[in-house]
C-alpha positions as CSV (number, residue, x, y, z in Angstrom):
1,M,-19.4,30.2,15.1
2,A,-18.4,27.1,13.3
3,D,-16.2,24.9,15.5
4,E,-13.6,24.3,12.7
5,D,-13.2,28.2,12.4
6,A,-12.7,28.6,16.1
7,I,-9.2,29.7,17.4
8,E,-8.2,28.0,20.6
9,L,-6.2,30.4,22.9
10,K,-4.7,30.4,26.3
11,F,-3.2,33.5,27.9
12,R,0.2,33.2,29.7
13,L,0.5,35.5,32.6
14,F,3.8,37.1,33.9
15,D,4.3,34.3,36.5
16,G,3.9,31.5,34.0
17,S,0.3,30.6,35.0
18,D,-2.4,30.4,32.3
19,I,-6.0,31.6,31.7
20,G,-7.7,29.2,29.4
21,P,-7.5,27.5,26.9
22,N,-10.8,28.5,25.4
23,K,-12.1,28.8,21.8
24,Y,-12.8,32.1,20.2
25,D,-14.4,33.2,16.9
26,P,-11.9,34.8,14.5
27,S,-14.2,37.9,14.5
28,T,-13.5,38.4,18.3
29,T,-11.8,41.8,18.9
30,V,-8.6,42.1,20.9
31,A,-10.4,44.5,23.3
32,S,-13.1,41.8,24.1
33,L,-10.3,39.3,24.7
34,K,-8.8,41.7,27.2
35,E,-12.2,42.2,28.9
36,I,-12.4,38.3,29.2
37,I,-8.8,38.3,30.8
38,L,-9.8,41.0,33.3
39,A,-12.9,39.0,34.3
40,R,-10.9,35.8,34.7
41,W,-7.8,37.3,36.3
42,P,-6.8,35.3,39.4
43,Q,-7.6,37.1,42.6
44,D,-4.5,35.9,44.4
45,K,-2.1,37.9,42.1
46,E,-0.3,40.9,43.6
47,I,-0.3,42.7,40.2
48,A,-3.7,43.0,38.6
49,P,-4.8,45.2,35.7
50,K,-7.7,47.6,36.3
51,T,-8.7,48.4,32.7
52,I,-8.1,46.8,29.3
53,N,-5.6,49.6,28.7
54,D,-3.4,48.1,31.4
55,V,-3.1,44.9,29.5
56,K,-1.1,44.2,26.4
57,L,-1.5,41.0,24.4
58,I,1.5,39.7,22.5
59,N,1.3,37.0,19.9
60,A,4.3,35.9,17.8
61,G,6.3,38.9,19.0
62,R,3.6,41.5,18.1
63,I,1.5,43.6,20.3
64,L,-2.1,43.3,19.3
65,E,-4.2,46.3,18.8
66,N,-7.6,46.7,20.7
67,N,-9.7,47.6,17.6
68,R,-8.6,44.6,15.5
69,T,-10.1,41.2,15.3
70,L,-8.2,37.9,15.7
71,A,-8.5,37.4,11.9
72,E,-7.2,40.9,11.2
73,S,-4.4,40.4,13.6
74,R,-3.4,37.4,11.6
75,V,-3.5,35.0,14.5
76,S,-2.6,31.8,12.8
77,V,-4.1,28.5,13.9
78,G,-0.8,26.9,14.3
79,E,0.9,24.0,12.6
80,L,-0.9,21.2,14.5
81,P,-4.6,20.6,14.0
82,G,-6.3,21.3,17.3
83,G,-3.2,23.2,18.6
84,V,-3.6,25.9,21.2
85,I,-2.1,29.3,20.6
86,T,-0.4,30.9,23.6
87,M,-0.6,34.7,23.9
88,H,1.5,36.5,26.5
89,V,-0.2,39.0,28.8
90,V,1.8,42.0,29.9
91,V,0.4,44.2,32.6
92,R,1.4,47.9,32.5
93,P,2.8,48.9,35.9
94,P,0.7,51.2,38.0
95,Q,1.2,54.9,37.1
96,V,3.0,57.1,39.6
97,D,0.8,59.7,41.1
98,K,1.7,63.0,39.4
99,N,0.8,64.9,42.6
100,K,3.6,63.2,44.5
101,K,6.5,64.7,42.7
102,R,10.0,64.6,44.0
103,Q,10.9,67.2,46.4
104,K,13.2,70.0,45.0
105,N,16.2,69.0,47.1
106,D,16.0,65.3,46.4
107,P,19.6,64.0,45.9
108,R,18.4,61.5,43.4
109,E,17.4,64.3,41.0
110,N,21.0,65.3,40.1
111,R,22.6,61.9,40.3
112,C,24.3,60.6,37.2
113,L,22.9,57.3,35.8
114,C,25.9,56.5,33.7
115,T,27.9,53.3,34.1
116,I,31.6,53.4,33.6
117,L,33.1,50.2,32.4
């Protein structure tokens, strides 16, 4: 990887803390970036992803697809030479266990969720 082609990225977590910055080749896939994020995820966080499918990377308002590279995702190097691109990391909330369905007579089941103004 030529250093001038490298894209410098940092990953902003939900609480405002960062992972990085580090330099990546434009041919790096989004899935491999997510694996790096999982490996470097701070252990002291209450919410932690378990797989790459639990993580969404957002750059310039767009969710990046796992099978695409940084170059294909059009991750721009930024206006300033040597600038660091910040990608936002969104963690999918844990899935509710489907075996623990609400009981039939649960009062919440028939409650209206409308708001009257």
